[in-house]
C-alpha positions in Angstrom: 45.1 17.3 -6.4 47.8 20.0 -6.6 47.4 23.5 -5.5 49.7 26.3 -6.6 49.7 29.7 -4.9 50.7 33.1 -6.4 54.3 32.7 -5.4 54.6 29.4 -7.2 54.6 27.2 -4.1 52.6 24.0 -4.5 51.2 21.3 -2.4 49.6 18.0 -3.3 47.2 15.6 -1.7 45.5 12.4 -2.7 41.8 12.0 -2.2 39.6 8.9 -2.8 36.0 8.9 -4.0 33.9 5.8 -3.3 30.8 5.3 -5.4 28.1 3.5 -3.5 25.1 2.0 -5.2 21.9 3.7 -4.1 19.7 1.5 -1.9 16.3 0.6 -3.2 14.0 -0.1 -0.3 11.0 -2.5 -0.7 7.5 -1.0 -0.7 5.2 -0.9 2.3 1.6 -2.0 1.6 -1.1 -0.3 3.5 -4.6 -1.7 3.0 -6.3 0.8 5.3 -8.2 0.4 8.5 -10.7 -2.3 9.2 -14.2 -1.4 8.1 -17.6 -2.1 9.7 -20.7 -2.1 7.4 -24.3 -2.4 8.6 -26.8 -4.1 6.4 -28.8 -3.2 4.3 -25.7 -1.3 3.1 -23.6 -4.0 1.4 -20.9 -2.1 -0.5 -17.7 -0.4 0.4 -14.5 0.9 -1.2 -11.2 -0.2 0.4 -8.3 2.2 0.1 -4.7 1.1 -0.5 -3.5 4.5 -1.7 -1.4 5.0 1.5 1.0 2.3 0.4 4.5 3.8 -0.1 7.8 3.1 -1.9 11.0 5.2 -2.2 10.8 5.0 -6.0 7.1 4.5 -6.6 4.6 1.7 -6.6 4.0 0.3 -10.1 1.2 -2.3 -9.4 -1.5 -3.3 -6.9 -3.3 -6.5 -6.4 -6.3 -7.2 -4.1 -7.4 -10.7 -3.2 -9.9 -12.2 -0.8 -8.9 -14.8 1.7 -9.9 -18.3 0.5 -12.9 -19.6 2.3 -14.5 -16.2 2.9 -18.0 -15.7 1.6 -18.5 -14.7 -2.1 -18.4 -11.0 -2.8 -18.3 -8.9 -6.0 -14.8 -7.3 -6.4 -14.0 -4.5 -8.9 -10.8 -2.6 -9.6 -8.6 -5.4 -8.1 -5.5 -4.0 -9.8 -5.8 -0.4 -8.5 -5.3 1.2 -5.0 -9.1 1.4 -4.6 -11.0 -2.0 -4.3 -14.8 -1.7 -4.8 -16.8 -4.4 -3.0 -20.5 -5.1 -3.4 -23.0 -7.8 -2.5 -21.5 -8.2 0.9 -23.3 -10.6 3.3 -23.3 -10.7 7.1 -20.0 -12.0 8.5 -16.3 -11.1 8.3 -14.1 -10.8 5.2 -10.3 -10.6 5.0 -8.7 -8.9 2.0 -5.0 -8.8 1.1 -3.4 -5.9 -0.8 0.0 -6.7 -2.4 2.0 -3.9 -4.0 5.1 -4.0 -6.2 7.8 -1.4 -7.0 9.7 -1.1 -10.3 12.4 -3.5 -9.0 10.0 -6.3 -8.5 10.1 -6.0 -4.7 6.7 -6.5 -3.0 4.9 -6.2 0.3 1.4 -7.1 1.5 -1.1 -6.0 4.1 -4.5 -7.3 5.3 -7.7 -5.5 6.1 -10.9 -6.9 7.5 -14.5 -6.0 6.6 -17.1 -6.8 9.2 -20.7 -6.9 7.9 -23.2 -6.7 10.7 -27.0 -7.0 10.8 -29.1 -3.8 10.6 -29.3 -1.8 13.8 -32.6 -1.5 15.5 -33.2 2.2 15.7 -36.6 3.5 16.6 -38.5 5.3 13.8 -38.1 9.0 13.6 -41.4 10.8 13.5 
């Protein structure tokens, strides 16, 4: 760069510009907090909407741990997994999220299904 003042004096200097590729961080899956369900209620919605990424999450996938009891699962490709027909016991679900660069992350959440509570009748 050269600078010239009003008297015609000039001065020069050389500067360097380094272009650095912007870093793309992987997403962070968040499957939410563990849930306790008391029968006869046998349905719940798991919330993975607190998962984050610096450029945005483009897909979600919920799966059940192999070996856990059968359960009806709906909306497995959204942040909100709907579960129904839960039976007494413990279930583990895994949420995997992807960003637009193909990077992914996963998180687990547990659902504990307990027998009905023995509450005295209200009368």
